[in-house]
LOZAKE-900116 format. One record per residue (C-alpha): residue in three letters; x, y, z. Coordinates in steps of 0.02 Angstrom, whole numbers, plus 32768, in hexadecimal, padded with zeros to 4 digits. Layout:
BEGIN
ALAXYZ...
# end
This chain:
BEGIN
HISA501C93D1EEFTHRA5B6C90A1EFCVALA5B7C8F11FADARGA52AC8971F98ARGA56DC8201F14GLNA607C8121F6ESERA5BDC7CF201CILEA54AC73F1FABLYSA5A4C6A71FCFARGA603C65D1F43GLYA59AC5C31F4CGLUA4F5C5F31F42PROA484C5E11EA4ARGA468C6A21E5BGLNA433C6871DA1META368C67E1DA6PROA324C5C91D54SERA2C3C5CD1CBFLEUA21CC5791C9APROA1FCC5291BE5HISA1A1C59D1B83THRA136C5131B22ALAA088C5381B44GLUA010C4B11BA9SER9F93C4951B2ATHRA032C4631AA9VALA073C3E71B18ARGA034C32B1B03GLU9FF3C2BF1B87GLUA09BC24E1B8BHISA0F1C2E21BA5PHEA08AC31A1C51SERA108C2BD1CBCSERA197C3011C84ARGA144C3B51C8CARGA12BC3921D3ALYSA1E2C36E1D5BGLNA214C4181CFDLEUA19BC4741D66GLUA1DEC41A1E20ASPA293C44A1DF2TYRA26CC4EC1DC8LEUA21DC4FF1E7FTHRA2B2C49B1ECBLYSA32AC5031E81ILEA2CFC5B71EB7LEUA2B2C5801F69LYSA37EC55A1F63META38DC6141F4EPROA37BC66C1FFCMETA338C7031FB8TYRA2BAC6AF1F53ARGA29EC63A1FD9ASNA272C6B72069TYRA212C72C1FEFHISA15BC722202BGLYA11AC7191F77THRA173C6831F70META12CC635200DGLUA075C66E1FDFPHEA08FC6141F3CILEA0BBC5671F84GLYA046C5852029VALA0C4C57A20C8SERA0FEC5F1214FGLNA167C61521D7LEUA10CC58E2247SERA0EFC51221C0PHEA166C49021EBILEA176C49322A6HISA154C3E522D7ASPA111C41C2397LEUA086C480232CGLYA041C3ED22F7PROA01CC3AA223BLYSA025C42F21B5GLY9F66C4682180ILE9F2BC4D120DAGLU9F84C57020EEGLY9F6BC62B2090LEU9F34C6CD208BILE9E8CC71420CCMET9E2FC7A120DCLYS9DF3C7A72188ARG9D65C81E21D9SER9D6AC8652280GLY9D0EC8452316GLY9CCAC798232FHIS9CEAC78523F0ARG9C62C7352453ILE9CB6C77624F9PRO9C5AC808252BGLY9CBEC8C5250BLEU9D22C8832487ASN9CBCC8AF23F4CYS9CDFC94C2399CYS9C55C9D823AAGLY9BE0C9582416GLN9B57C90223AEGLY9B75C97D2320ARG9BB1C9372284MET9BF7C9D32223CYS9C97C9CF224FTYR9CD4C92A2219ARG9D7AC92F21CCTRP9DDCC8AB215BSER9E7FC87D2177LYS9EEEC8132104ARG9F48C7842180TRP9F9AC6E4215ALEU9F29C65E2198VAL9F6DC5AF21D7VAL9F06C4FA21F9LYS9F42C4972279ASP9EFCC40322D9SER9EBFC4502372PHE9EC8C4FA2340LEU9EA9C59622ADMET9F1BC61922AETYR9F38C6A2224FMET9FD3C71E224ELYSA00BC7D221FBPROA056C7A82154ASPA0E0C8312160SERA12BC802220EGLYA0E5C7572222ALAA0A0C78622D2ILEA021C720230FALA9F7AC784231CPHE9EF3C6FB235EVAL9EEDC644238FLEU9E41C5FD2367LEU9E33C55B23D4VAL9DD0C4C12397ASP9D52C4772405LYS9C9DC42B2408GLU9C54C4D023B8PHE9CC6C4DA232FASN9C5BC50C228EILE9C81C53621DALYS9BFCC58A2178ILE9BF8C5CF20D2GLY9B9DC64F2059GLN9B57C700205FLYS9AC1C6DA20C1GLU9B33C682214BTHR9BB3C6FE2157GLU9B5DC79D210ETHR9BF0C7A3209CLYS9C07C7811FDETYR9C83C6DD1FD8GLY9C64C6D4209BLEU9CBBC6412114GLN9C8BC64921C5ILE9CEEC5E72242ASP9C98C5C922FAASN9CD0C5A9238FLEU9C97C5BC244ASER9CFEC6612443ARG9D09C6BB2398SER9CA6C6AD22F0LEU9D2DC6D12272ILE9CE8C72B21CELEU9D63C70B2143LYS9D4BC7442082CYS9D7AC6E01FF5ASN9DA3C7061F45SER9D11C6A21EFATYR9C82C61E1F31ARG9D12C5A71EEDHIS9D97C5EF1F67ALA9D25C5E91FFBGLN9CF6C5181FD8TRP9DB3C50F1FBCTRP9DC7C5412088ARG9D2DC4FD20C9GLN9D6EC4472084GLY9E15C45E20AEILE9DF8C4802157ASP9D70C417217BGLU9DC8C38A213FPHE9E6BC3A221A6ILE9E0AC3C02253ARG9D9DC3262246LYS9E45C2C7220EHIS9ECFC302228EGLY9E51C36F230CLYS9DBBC30D2327ASP9DCDC2F423E8PHE9DB1C38123EALEU9D26C3A923A7THR9CBDC3502437GLU9CA7C35B24ECHIS9D09C2FA255FARG9D24C2AC2611PHE9D08C352268AGLY9CCAC3B32601SER9D71C3CC25C2TYR9D9EC406251BALA9E21C37124FEALA9E0BC2B3250AVAL9E6FC2592580ARG9F0BC20D2545GLU9F5CC1782596ASNA014C14525A1THRA04BC1F8257FLEUA102C24525C4ALAA0A8C2E62605LYSA065C2E026AATRP9FE0C3692709PROA009C36827CAVAL9F6AC3672836LEU9F44C4212886CYS9ED2C4202916LEU9E6DC4B828ECGLN9DE3C48C295FSER9E66C47429FATHR9E5CC4FF2A8ASER9EF4C4D92AD2ALA9F9AC5042A79VAL9FC7C4E529C6VALA075C4CA296EPHEA065C4D728AFPROA0FBC4922846PROA156C51A27F8LEUA0FCC562273ETYRA1B1C54026F2PHEA199C493272DLEUA0EBC48326DEARGA131C4CF263BLEUA08FC532263CSERA058C5E9260BPROA012C63926C9GLU9FAAC69B2641ILE9F56C5F02605PHE9E9EC5E62624MET9E5EC5422679LYS9DA7C547264DARG9D84C581259CPRO9D1FC5DB2552VAL9D57C67F25A2VAL9CB2C6B525F6GLU9CEAC70D26A2GLY9D70C7672687ASN9E1FC72E26C8ARG9DCEC6DE2751TRP9E00C62926FDARG9EB0C65026BCLEU9F36C5E3271AASP9F89C6882781CYS9EDAC6BD27B3ILE9EC1C62327F5LEU9F61C5F52860LYS9F47C6BF28A2ARG9EA3C69328DCLYS9EB6C5EC2922ALA9F62C62C2984
# end
């Protein structure tokens, strides 16, 4: 402890801030604004202390994660801990024990809502476990009858039915409303089918340019390097994934070459 105390920077705050001890029921209405300011100051002081700012309990209380404020991932939606049921893939071979339901297990995950996708991470490491894309089949159901789970929430897309378990019906409603309103506001372009059956809308006047790949040509085809395209070679060019790796970009290029 002596070494740890010596390693702390002198400018860092060390003393734990205190909250007012007056009960909420005794606070007059004209003092509500000052009460909110006291809570704001308390949280601000907490977040200035690295030990508490990086503590998972603090992040859970505020509803943020390591990916909350990365600009390239789009606007921030609601986040929080959920209980996720295993299975639910609509791709043959990925469901546990085939069609049986006896092997389902529940895992605690951190769910993040973005404009074009939902993803859940492992709370301890922050590793991304799965990404659920918003597409034309995106739908949210709630209730035990639809999800076969008490206080259950089911989120569907073309490739997955994600089953979540909430603490109460009100908690499930909070998740359903928060996800639905955010997606309808920021991700509505992904909820309908677009030109050529694409999941994404046509965007004019953008800096990104897709090169024309002559995939139907019988002569030699020259492709730009993937690092120039800034694409992962493992991206699927047709969704949902129903034919194995046939429509994965690296497999397409290999087949055409």
